[in-house]
C-alpha positions in Angstrom: 0.0 0.0 0.0 1.2 3.5 -0.9 0.2 6.5 1.2 0.4 9.7 -0.7 0.1 13.2 0.8 -1.1 16.0 -1.6 -1.4 19.7 -1.3 -1.8 22.6 -3.6 -0.5 26.2 -3.2 0.1 29.3 -5.2 3.7 29.5 -3.8 6.5 27.6 -5.5 8.5 25.3 -3.3 11.8 23.5 -4.2 10.9 19.8 -4.1 14.4 18.9 -2.8 13.9 21.3 0.1 10.4 20.3 1.0 10.1 19.2 4.6 7.6 18.2 7.2 7.1 21.8 8.3 5.8 22.7 4.8 3.3 19.9 5.1 2.2 20.5 8.7 1.9 24.2 8.2 -0.1 24.0 5.0 -3.8 24.7 5.7 -5.2 21.9 3.6 -3.5 18.5 3.1 -5.1 15.5 1.6 -4.1 11.8 1.8 -4.6 9.1 -0.8 -4.1 5.4 -0.1 -3.5 3.4 -3.2 -2.4 -0.3 -3.7 0.5 0.0 -6.2 2.4 2.4 -8.4 0.2 1.3 -11.3 -2.8 2.7 -9.5 -1.0 6.0 -9.0 -0.3 6.1 -12.7 -4.0 5.3 -13.5 -5.2 8.0 -11.1 -2.9 10.5 -12.9 -4.4 9.5 -16.2 -8.0 9.6 -15.2 -7.7 12.9 -13.4 -5.4 14.5 -16.0 -2.5 15.0 -13.7 1.0 15.3 -15.1 4.2 14.9 -13.1 6.5 17.7 -14.1 9.3 17.2 -11.5 10.3 14.4 -9.2 12.9 14.2 -6.5 14.1 11.1 -4.6 16.9 13.1 -3.0 14.7 14.6 -0.3 16.0 13.8 3.1 12.6 13.5 4.8 10.4 11.8 2.2 10.9 8.8 -0.2 9.6 10.7 -3.2 8.4 14.3 -3.8 6.5 15.1 -7.0 5.4 18.4 -8.5 2.2 18.0 -10.6 0.2 20.1 -12.9 -3.4 19.6 -14.1 -3.5 19.0 -17.8 -5.1 21.9 -19.7 -8.4 20.9 -21.2 -11.2 22.9 -22.7 -13.9 20.5 -21.6 -13.3 18.8 -18.2 -15.7 16.1 -17.2 -17.3 16.4 -13.8 -15.7 14.9 -10.7 -18.4 12.3 -10.5 -17.8 11.2 -14.1 -14.0 10.9 -13.5 -14.7 9.1 -10.2 -16.9 6.5 -12.0 -14.2 6.1 -14.6 -11.6 5.6 -11.8 -13.8 2.9 -10.2 -14.2 1.0 -13.5 -10.6 1.1 -14.5 -9.1 0.5 -11.1 -11.7 -2.0 -10.0 -11.7 -0.4 -6.5 -14.8 -0.5 -4.4 -17.2 2.4 -4.4 -17.2 3.4 -0.7 -17.5 6.7 1.2 -13.8 6.4 2.1 -12.8 6.0 -1.6 -15.0 8.9 -2.7 -13.9 11.1 0.2 -10.2 10.6 -0.3 -10.4 11.7 -4.0 -13.1 14.4 -3.7 -10.4 17.2 -3.4 -9.3 16.4 -7.0 -12.5 18.0 -8.2 -12.3 21.1 -6.1 -11.4 24.3 -8.0 -8.9 25.3 -5.2 -6.9 22.2 -6.1 -7.3 22.1 -9.9 -6.6 25.9 -10.3 -3.7 26.1 -7.9 -0.4 27.1 -9.5 1.6 24.4 -7.7 0.5 20.8 -6.7 2.8 18.6 -4.6 2.5 14.9 -3.8 4.7 13.2 -1.2 5.3 9.6 -0.7 6.7 9.0 2.7 
């Protein structure tokens, strides 16, 4: 099982320098539990997330990624993307599953200038 921590901000952070203080002091942090790296790749595909930088040299975290939301003129609704995620990943439709991904549909996340994902 992989535990990913995600947050979005309008302030650029150096991914090699990102530490626990940045995460703890950020007002909104989200967690995603996935079963394997292949599920992470699938989640990126379904929700149009692109990794633009990765660091495995960070001293506190195994991997830190900087993402961006792919530009799209017509973005499906969160519920449509969530249904696609369930079909492709074969994960169970539960309140926990829905709740852990709901932030991906929020405008504060999708319109943020910088999106960071940490694998601890």
